[in-house]
N, C-alpha and C positions, 0 to 999 in steps of 0.2 A: 504494500499499500503505500502510495506516495501523495504528496500534497506541495504545490508550488506556488508561490506568488511573488509580488515585488511591493516593497514599501518605499514611498518617496514621490517626489524629491524632499529630502529632509535636511535641515541645517544640524549643527551639533546638538542643539536643544532637543530637536525632534528625534534624533538617535538616542538620546537619554530617556525620553518619555517612552520610546518603543521598547528600550532595554526594560523599563519599570514593568511594561506590560507582561514582558518574559518572565520577569521576577515574580509575577503573581502568579503564573500558571505553571511555571516548571517545578518539578519535584524531584526528590533524590532517585537516581537511577537514569537521569536524562542527561543527555550530552548535546553542546552547541559548539560548532566550529566557526570561527571567524577568519576570512580570508580578505585579501585587498592590499594594495599597495600602501608604502608607508604614508601615514597621514590621512588615511581614509576615515578613521574614526574607530577601529577595532578596540582599542583601549578605553576609549570613551564609552563605548556600548558596554564593555565588561565591567568597568568600574560602576556605572550606573546600576547594571544588573545586580551586583553584588551589594551594593549599598540599599537597593530596594529589597533583596532578599533578606538582608539583615535589619531592615526597618530602621537603618541609621544612615540619615543623609550626610553625616559627617565622618562617616568611618574612614580611616586611612587604608587606601587601597594601593599599595606600591606597585609597580610594573614587575612581574616575575621574568624579566628578560635575563637576569642573571641567576636567580635562584631557580628558574624553570617552573617551579610551582610554588603557589601560595594558597595555603588552605585556612578558610574560615568557617566558624561554628556559629550556626544560627538556631533559634528557636524550632525552625522548621527542618533542621538538618544541617550538613555540611556542603560547603559550596568549594569546589577546586578550580583555581584560575592558573592556566597552564599557558606558557610561551614556549613553543618548541623550535624557535629560530635558530638557536645554538646548537640543537641536537645534530649531531652527524649520522646516527643511524637509529633505526627504530628499536634494536634491541636495549637501547639505554633506558626505554621506557620501564623496562621491568624493575629496574633499581629504584624507580620513583614510585612504584605502587599504584600507578594511574589506572591499570587494568582493574584492580580491585574497587577502585574509586567509581569506575564506570557503573557498577552495580549498586552502590551504596550512597552515593552523593551526586549532587549537580556538577557536571564539568564544562569549564568554558575553557576553549582551546584555541589561542591565537597561532597563526602560522601551523596548520595542522598536516601539511604535506608530507614531512618526514616520517610521521609515525601513522600515515593513512591507513595502513594495513591493519594497525591494532584497534582503529576505532571502531566502536559497536555499529551494527547495521542499522539499528534504530536510533536515528539522530536527526539533528535539524542543523544545517548548513547554511551559513550566511556569507554572502558575498558583497562586500561594500566597493562602490566605484562611483567616480565622478559622474555628475550629470552635464551634458555637453551645453555650453552656453550659460551655465549656473557654476560659477567657480566655488561657491560656499555651500553647494548643495550636494547630496550623496544620494543614491538610490541603494536600496538592500534588497537583493534578490535571495529569497528564502527557499530552500528545498527541504522538506521533510521526507524522510524514508522510514518505514516502519509503521505500525498503526498506531502505537502511543504518540509517536513524535507527530505524525499526520494530524491526530486528533488535537494535540496541543496547539500546534500552528494555526489550525482551523479555527480554534477559539479565540486566539490571539487577534487573528484577523476579525472576527466578528465583534470583539471588544473595541478595536481600533475603530472599525467603521461606525459603531454606536456612538462613540465619543464624537466622531467627526459629524454624524447626521443630528446629534442632539444642539449643535450650534450654541455651545456654551462659551465660546471664545478661547483664549489662548490657554492651553493646559499647562499648568505650572508644575505639577508632579502627580504620580500615580502610586498608591501604596496598597500592599495587600492588607485585607482585613480579616482576622480571624473569624471563621464562620460558625456556624451550628453543627449539629451532628449528621445533617442531610448531605446530599452530593452537591449542594449549591456551593458556589464561591463568591467572593464579595472583593471589591477593591474599592478605595477612596480616591477619587480624582479631585485635586484643587484646580479650579479653573479661574478665569478672569471674573466669571459670574459667580463665584463662590463654589463649595464643595458639593460633590455629589456622589453617589453610590452607583457603581457598576454590580448589577447582578447577573452572573453567568449561571444559567439554569436550564441547560439543553434538555430537550425531551429524553426522558430515559427509556431504555427498552423495557419490555416486560421481563420480568424474572421468571424462573420456573413456575410451573402450575404446582399449587400447593393444596388447593380444594376446589373440586367440582371443576377442573380444567382452567381454573383462574390463577393469576399471580397474586402474592400477599397485597401489593400496592393497590390492585383492582378490588379486592374484597374489602380492604381497610379504607378505601376512598381517599388515597393519597393523590395529590395533584401530580400529574404526569407531565405538564409543561408549565409555561408562564401565564397560560391565558385565565386560569381561576384568580391569579394574584391579581392581574389587571382588572378583570370585572369586579371583584370583591372590593379593591382598593377604591375604584371609583364610586362604587356604591357607598361605602361607609364614609368616604370623604363628603358625599352629598348629605350625609346626616351629621356632620359637625365632628366627626373623629379625625385625630391628627394621624392619619396614614400617610405614607409617603406620596408625594406628587410624582407623576410619571412624566419624564421629559422626553423620553424617546423608548418605543417598544418596538423591537423585531420579534414577532411573536412566533416566526417560523424558526429563527435561530435560536430563540430562548435566551435573549439578551435585553435586559432593560437599564435604562439609566433613570435613577429615581432620586427624589430629595433626600439629601443627608440631614436626618434628625439629631444627629450628634452622638455622644458617647455616654451620656448620662443614665446608664442602665440601672434598674432597680437593684441588681445583686450588689452594688457598690455601698449600699446602706448597711449599717451595722442592725445585727437582730435585736429586736425590742426597742431600738432608738426611736426618737421622736421623729426622724426622717422616715425611717422605714413605716411608722404608722400612718405618717401623712401621705406617703406615696402610696400604700395600699388602700387608704380610704379613697384617695383620687381615682385610683384603678377601680374600686367597686362603684363609684359614681358612674363610671364609664359602662358598666356591665347593666347598672340600673337605667341609663340613658339607652343603651341597646335594646333592653327588654321592651322599650315603647316601641321599636322598630321591628316590625314583624318581618321575617326572612321572605325576600320577593320570590315570586315562582321562577323567574328568570332575570338574568342581568346582562347587560350589553357588555361585548368584549371590545371596546374601542371601536374602531373603523370597520371591523369586521360585521357582516351581516349576521353571523352566528350569534347565539345566545348562550348564556352558561346558567344551569339550574344547580343549586346545592344539592349534593348527594343527601340521602337520608341516613343518619347514624342508626342503622338497623341491627338486627339481630347477628347477621354474618360478621359485620364489622366489630361489634362489640365482643363477640365470641373468639375471634381471630386475634385481636389486640391482647385479651387476657391469656391466649394460648402462648403468648411468647414467654411466659413465665414456664410452663411446661417445656417449651422447645429449648430453652437457653439457660435458665436458672436452675431447673430441676437437674439436668445432667451435672452441674457444677456442685450442687449440694448433695445429691444422692449417688453420684458417680456412675450413673447408669441412664437410660434413656426412660422417659415417662412410659409406663405402660398403658395399653388401651383400656384396661378397666379404670385405672385412675383417671385418665382423660375423659371417659364417659361420666364418672361421677363428678368431675369438675364441672363440666357442662351442666349437669342436671343440678348441681348446687346453685349455680349462678342463675339458671332459669327459674328456679324455685324462689330465689330472692328478688330476681326481677318482677315477678308477678306483683309484688308488694307495691310497685310504683304506679302512680298516676300518669297518665299519658301528656305530655307536654312537648310542643314542638316550636323551638325557638332557634336562635342563633347558637352554635357551638363554634367558636372562633378556634378553639382545639389546642393552640399553644400560647394561652394566655397566662404566661408566667414571666417572672423577673428578667429573664435575659432577652426577652422581647418586648419589653415595656422601657421607656425612655422618659425622664422628667424633662419637661419643656416650660420651665418657669416664665418665659416670657409670653406664654399663652394663658388664656383663662378658661375655667370651667373644665369640661370634659376634654377639651382642646390640649390642656396641660400634660397630658399623657399621650406619648408617642407609641403607636402599635405598628409593629413591623413585621410580624410573622402570622398569616392567616390564610395562605393560599390552600390549606387542607381543612379549611372551615366546612362545616356540615349543619343540617337540620337536626337538631336534637334537643335533648333537656336543657333548660336554662342553667342548672345546678352544675354542669360540667365546668364550664370556665370559671365559676365562682370558687369552686374547689381547687382547680388548677392554680388559682391565684393565691388562695389562702393555706394550701398545703403544697407549697412551691417545692419543685425537686431539686432546685440549685441553691437554694439558701433557707436558714431557719426562720420560721415564722412562729413567734410565741404563741401559745394556745390562748393567752388573754387577747391577743389582737385578732385571732382567728375567730373566738367566741363573740367578740364585740362586733365584728364587721359582718359575721353571719346573721346576728340579730338585727343589725341595722338594715341589712339587705331585706329581710323579712318584713320588718316593719315598713320600710318604705314601699315594697312591693305591694303590700297590703293597702297602704294608703291610696294608691293610684289605680290599683287592679282589683274590681270588685270580684269576690268569690275566691281570692287567693287563699290557698290552704297551706298553712305554715307548717303542719306536721307532715303532710305529704311532701312539702319541699325538703324538709330536713331528712327524711328518709332517702330521698333522691340524692341528696348532698352526700350522704354517707355512702350509698351504693356506687355512685360514680367516683367518690374518692377512693373506695377499695378497688375497684375496677382499675382505676388510672393508676393507683400504687402497684398493683399487680403487674399491669403492662409496662410500667417504667423499670420496675426490678427486672424484669425480662430484657428489656432493652439495654439496660445498662450492662447486664452480662454478656449480651450479644456484642456490644460496642468492645467490651475487653477481649472476648473470645474470637470474634471473627474478624474485626475490624482493627485489633491491636491498638486499642484506647483504654488502657487499664485505668486512667483518671477517673473515668466515671464511677469506677467502684466506690470511691470515697463517698458518695452520695447515698449508699445503700442503708447505712443505719438510720438516717433521716427518713428514707422511704418505708422501712421496716415499722418505725414508730407511727407513721400515718396510717399503714396497714392495720396495726394493731388497734389504733384508735377507732378506725372505722368498723372494724369487724366486732366491736364491742356492741354494737347496735343490734338490738333484737330481730330486726328485719334481715340481717345477714347472718343469722344463725346458721343455716345451711353450709354457706361458704366458709365460716369459722370452723365448724366441725369438719370440713374437708381439709382444711389447713392442719388441725390438731392432728389428723389421722395420717396425713401424707408428707407434709412438710414442717415438722414441728420446730425446726430451726428458725422459721420465720415468725410472725406475728401472733398466732393464736395463743401461744403459752403465756403471752404477756397481757391477755386480756384481764380486765377486773371489773 
């Protein structure tokens, strides 16, 4: 597989911005070669890419002309900067350890000709050359060979085009942003018209069928491209919520240029602090506001004639989410796969508890918790909370988002704050909604809290086991506490009994 393109004409500043885009998308195990005559901008590109990868605009990046190799360690891995101009033979590379670095680090190679035979087949080759009639401009011809490199170069092209199409003026810098646990990636571009966020979310191919011939994503109603984000963002913004304004949307490519709402995420507040209490209160106010806005049957997707309808949080979605615990946490805790009998009993217990719930169909933004909420002190009312993750929204019970917020998976929320805000939500909803059933809502709150805790315990084990992200396991004690708290409700007695019989290391033994 191969992919070729040409960037330019670019001045040296443009070469640096292109290098920063590369730094956002390159991952350990990828190689980029740089060729061109002296003074074409190879070192300019390499320095900018390294500084971008290190997230340090002032990092010292000396030329490796004499050392041949300079190695840098960053939060996202290692990056090797090589200059092979002084090599006389390819066998000298073995002494430098570069061949191992091709597998474990990002490798940038200036003057690669001498060691061309040692280069990995899957790589990106950049050739910088003059542009006739424009003495200060360069063209950068790019050729990617191999599936991984071709895909990376293609995404870089899409991001570059999106920035140009958004017409934001001069781009000053582009920096990688740490994203969430999804396959989406983000970058912040500082432009003459202010900062924006680049969202790179290509349509994902279906995974293997897991039930009834369907992949997990389809059963759980996960967004498969950026269209739901665009449709839901425009609808919520019409109702006064601070969701990102979309400057440019390439729906086919899966690239958006959206408003930068800043970095004041709720996770920065100390547990139990006045700041946390104020933030959570403001976020509950948003949910009360949304409760007045019934989910539409369909929403427009920008300029497309197509419409988008929220999927229903149905039994299949609820069940397959909870099954993540059986598929990923069970093997870790019991050192064996879950038995068919235990799985059948698990489903029966949840179904029995679900029968105690009254039917409500409202908004389920689904990921309404601290990493996706930002404080916007310059805005008033419900607009003072930035909401940035909602593409997987569904139509379901109103209690789901409230318990997502008050039983946050990433930060501690004191039981005092949870109980206060739950009571305030119930009181406020009772005031403006005739016939509101407080007891039924509390039952739903504990049910969805238990379902969500079960799901997230499974997800955190999956992230550690399958995706090599063990850092998520540090949140497990918190999720176990939430699970225990919810399972103490009488309506969840069947589920609590199942845990006591099959996974006693989790929450049930802590019930009181």
